[in-house]
N, C-alpha and C positions, 0 to 999 in steps of 0.2 A: 614542980616544975619539971619538964622534961629536958634532958640534955640533948644538945644537938650532936649527932653522930660526928665523929672526926672526919669521915670521908666527906661530909656535906661541906665542912669548913675548907677542906683541901680543895674541892671541886669549886667552891666559891672564890678561893684565893687564885686558882689557875685562871679561872675565868676573868677575874679582875686583871691580873698581870697580862694576860692576852688581849684584853681590851685596851689597857694603857700602852702596849707595844703597838696595836693596831693604829691607835690615835697619833702616837709618836710618829710612826711610819707616814701615816698620811700628811701631818703637819710638815715634817721634814722634806717632803717632795712638792709642796706648795711653792709656786712662784710668788714672791713678793715684788711688786713693780709700781712704778709711778702711776698716776692716773693717766689713761690714755689721751694722747693729742691728736687733734683732728688730721686726717689723711688728705687734706685738700690744701689747694693754695692757701697760705696763711700770711698775715702780716704781723710782724712782731713789732709792737709799739716800744718806744723809748721814751725818756723823760723830755717834757716839753722843752723846746729850745735845742734839742739834739746834743750830742757828744762831740767834743773836739777829737778828732781823729789822731792829733799828735801828742796828746796827753791821756794815755791808756789808762793809767792809774787813777787819774781824776774821773775819767768816763766810768771806770767800774765802781767807784765810790758813790756816784749819782744814781745808779741802777735801783730800782725797785725789784724786788724778788730775783736777786742776782742767780739763785741756785735752781730756779725753776727750769725744767727741761723744756725748751721751746721748739727744738727739731728732734722728733724721736727716731733719728737714725744716726748711725756711727760715722758714715762716710758721706761727703758732699762735694760739690764743685762750687767754688766761690767765684762769681763772675763780677769783676772789678771794670766798670765801664765809664764812669765819669771822675775825672776830666780826662779821659784818654781817649786818642784817635783810634787806637787799636785795642779793643778791650782784652783783658787778661782773664783766663779761666784757670783757676788754682785748685787743685785737689786738696781739701782738708779733712782732718780726722778727730772726731771727739775723744777725750780722755776716757770716758766711761761708755760701756756699749748701749747704754739707754738713750744715748744722743747728747746733744748740745744744750749746755745750760745757757742762760742769758749772758752770764759773765763771760763764760768761754767763747760764745759767739762775738761778743764785742771785742774781746781781745784778739782773737784771731783776725777779724776784720781789720783792727788797727795796725797789727803786726804785718800783715798781708799788703796793706796799702803802703806802710812804711818800705817794706821791701821791693815793691813795684816802683817806688820813687827812687830808691838806691840802685835799683837795675838800670833805672832810665838815666841816671847820672852817669853810671859806669859804660852805657852803650852809646851815649850821645857824641856825635862826631863833628858834623859842620855847625849846628845850633845849639852850643850849650846853654845852660840855663843862665841868664843874666842875673847877677847878684840884685838884690832888692834896692841897694843904694846906688846902683849904676843904670836903673831903668829909667827910661825917658818919660814915662807916665806911670802914675801910681795905680794902674788899674790892672794888676795881676801879672801873671807869669807868661813869658814867651813860650811859644810852642817850640818844643824841642824835637830832634829827629833820631831820638833813640828806639828802643824796642816798641815803646808804647805810644809815643808822641802825645806826651802830657801837654796841656794848654791850659791857660787861664788862671790857675790856682796853685799856689804851693800847698805842701802838706798842712801847715798850720792854718790855711784858711777853710780846709774842709770840716763839715759838720755831718756826723752820721744822724739822721732823724728818725729812720725805721728800717727794717729789714723785711724782705718778702723772700719765701721760699715755697717752691713747688716740686712736686714729684712727677718726671717725665714717664711717659709710657713705657720707656725701657728700664725704669726703676731708678734712674739717676735723680739726685736730689740737687736742686738748683738753688742756690742762695744769691739773692741779688740785694746788696744794700742800696738804700736811698740816701745818697750823699748830695749835699749841696754846698756851694761855695758861700762863704760869709761876705759879708759887706764887701764891696769892691773898694772902699776907700780905706782899707785897713792898713795899707802901707805909707800913708801920708805922714 
């Protein structure tokens, strides 16, 4: 049996260590990211029947795949249009750089709707919101003259059914929630 020279073993050992170091270096620099999301107008579906806007915790519990990234951008403009006379455009940011998860998006929409309703109550001068028990008819909220001119529905009437997002040519991400008012006879 022939003995392998000591220098051959050293060369093999150095080559193995160099190969391992190269593999470690290459793996350490690879970016691990979520599956790509389409860069076109996209509709984000929500559970059938929608989500009640005034109950964010219950809405989040009803979500399928709450941790799925549904908008792959960190910053966006949330457009709240219904039931407002003057739409609100509110900048929002994701908590992670990969973008908005389904749960984070629903939470942000619910919170911003609540903020808009609070701001309306604080800025209404001549026509404040008539309390439910004092309304002459059971068919919704009166129009108020605050910053947004909310009409027709109180926050507890609103149901979030889906969300649509688009990327404008200037790179701005626009998020438009599809919100509907629940049955008009809720206040009977």
